[in-house]
C-alpha positions as CSV (number, residue, x, y, z in Angstrom):
1,M,0.0,0.0,0.0
2,L,1.1,3.6,-0.7
3,G,1.9,6.0,2.1
4,I,1.0,9.7,2.2
5,G,4.3,10.8,0.7
6,E,3.9,8.5,-2.3
7,L,0.3,9.5,-2.8
8,T,1.2,13.2,-2.7
9,L,3.9,12.5,-5.3
10,V,1.6,10.6,-7.6
11,L,-1.1,13.4,-7.3
12,L,1.5,16.0,-8.0
13,V,2.7,14.2,-11.2
14,I,-0.9,13.8,-12.4
15,V,-1.6,17.5,-11.8
16,V,1.5,18.5,-13.7
17,V,0.8,16.2,-16.6
18,L,-2.8,17.3,-16.9
19,S,-2.0,21.0,-16.5
20,I,0.9,21.2,-19.0
21,K,-1.5,22.3,-21.7
22,R,-2.9,25.1,-19.6
23,L,0.4,26.2,-18.1
24,P,1.3,28.7,-20.9
25,D,-2.1,30.3,-20.6
26,L,-1.8,30.6,-16.9
27,V,1.6,32.2,-17.1
28,R,0.4,34.6,-19.9
29,S,-2.6,35.7,-17.8
30,A,-0.4,36.2,-14.8
31,G,1.9,38.4,-16.9
32,K,-1.1,40.4,-18.2
33,A,-2.3,40.9,-14.6
34,A,1.1,42.1,-13.5
35,R,1.3,44.6,-16.4
36,I,-2.2,45.9,-15.6
37,L,-1.3,46.4,-11.9
38,K,1.9,48.1,-12.9
39,S,0.2,50.5,-15.3
40,E,-2.5,51.3,-12.7
41,K,0.1,52.0,-10.1
42,R,1.9,54.3,-12.5
43,A,-1.4,56.1,-13.4
44,L,-2.1,56.6,-9.7
45,K,1.3,58.1,-9.1
46,E,0.8,60.5,-12.1
47,Q,-2.6,61.4,-10.9
48,D,-1.2,62.3,-7.4
49,A,1.8,64.1,-8.8
50,P,0.0,67.3,-9.9
51,R,-1.6,67.6,-6.4
52,A,1.8,67.8,-4.8
53,A,3.7,71.1,-4.8
54,P,6.2,71.3,-7.6
55,P,9.9,71.4,-6.6
56,G,11.1,74.9,-5.9
57,A,7.6,76.2,-5.0
58,G,7.2,77.6,-1.5
59,T,10.7,79.2,-1.4
60,G,9.3,82.8,-1.3
61,A,8.6,84.7,2.0
62,A,4.9,85.1,1.1
63,N,4.4,81.4,0.9
64,D,6.2,80.9,4.2
65,D,4.0,83.4,5.9
66,A,0.9,81.8,4.5
67,R,2.0,78.4,5.7
68,S,2.7,79.6,9.2
69,S,-0.7,81.4,9.6
70,S,-3.0,78.6,8.4
71,R,-3.1,74.9,7.4
72,V,-5.4,72.8,5.3
73,I,-7.4,70.1,6.9
74,R,-9.9,68.2,4.7
75,G,-9.9,71.1,2.3
76,E,-10.8,73.8,4.9
77,A,-8.4,76.5,6.0
78,T,-8.0,76.8,9.8
79,E,-6.0,79.1,11.9
80,R,-2.8,77.6,13.3
81,R,-2.6,77.2,17.0
82,D,0.9,77.1,18.5
83,L,1.1,75.2,21.7
């Protein structure tokens, strides 16, 4: 009689033999999914980039004064409270 290790090996061989025809399709679909995720990640980064301040902005004294007097929370300007 076969033990658990031998049965596992036999089942593994059967799965591999039966799935060889489908293996290229599985790998291809996994590659497509990875490319889609990568492009969506890139699109989200590009979408968030315009919202951030461009480099070099905020170096003027007027911008520094504006930042010290108020801050933005959920889109509303509030007075800054120093503790």
